[in-house]
C-alpha positions in Angstrom: -12.2 -5.7 18.1 -10.1 -8.5 16.6 -7.1 -8.3 14.3 -7.9 -8.4 10.6 -7.7 -11.8 9.0 -5.3 -10.5 6.3 -3.0 -7.8 7.6 -1.3 -7.2 4.2 -4.0 -4.8 2.8 -4.1 -2.8 6.1 -0.3 -2.5 6.1 -0.2 -1.7 2.4 -2.8 1.1 2.9 -0.9 2.4 5.9 2.4 2.6 3.9 0.5 4.2 1.0 -0.9 6.9 3.3 2.5 7.5 4.9 4.2 7.8 1.5 1.4 10.1 0.2 1.8 12.3 3.3 5.6 12.6 2.9 5.2 13.4 -0.8 2.7 16.1 -0.1 4.9 17.6 2.6 7.9 17.6 0.3 5.8 19.3 -2.4 4.7 22.0 0.0 8.3 22.6 1.0 9.1 23.0 -2.8 11.5 20.0 -2.6 9.4 17.8 -4.9 7.3 18.4 -7.9 4.3 16.1 -8.3 2.4 15.7 -11.5 -0.7 13.4 -12.1 1.2 11.7 -14.8 3.6 10.4 -12.1 1.1 10.0 -9.2 -1.6 8.0 -11.0 0.6 5.1 -12.1 2.1 5.0 -8.6 -1.4 4.6 -7.1 -2.1 1.8 -9.5 1.2 0.1 -8.7 0.5 0.3 -5.0 -3.0 -1.2 -5.4 -1.4 -4.1 -7.4 1.3 -4.7 -4.8 -1.3 -4.7 -1.9 -3.5 -7.2 -3.9 -0.5 -9.5 -4.5 0.5 -9.4 -0.9 -3.1 -10.1 0.2 -3.2 -13.1 -2.2 0.1 -14.4 -0.9 -0.9 -14.1 2.7 -4.3 -15.8 1.9 -2.6 -18.7 0.0 -0.2 -19.2 2.9 -3.0 -19.3 5.5 -5.1 -21.6 3.5 -2.6 -24.5 3.7 -3.6 -27.2 6.1 -1.5 -27.6 9.2 -0.1 -31.1 9.7 
């Protein structure tokens, strides 16, 4: 198995799962109160950041090497 061509989406997804796990753990310990009105925009923002990172990495890799 080879490394993914664009690691940014993989890293973004990993960070997203890590943050979601921490948030759920804090909610179970009654240290954090999560509402969908807060969670849904955060998910949309994370998808946008990952998309931007993937585009930046793709644009950087598409430059010809001299």
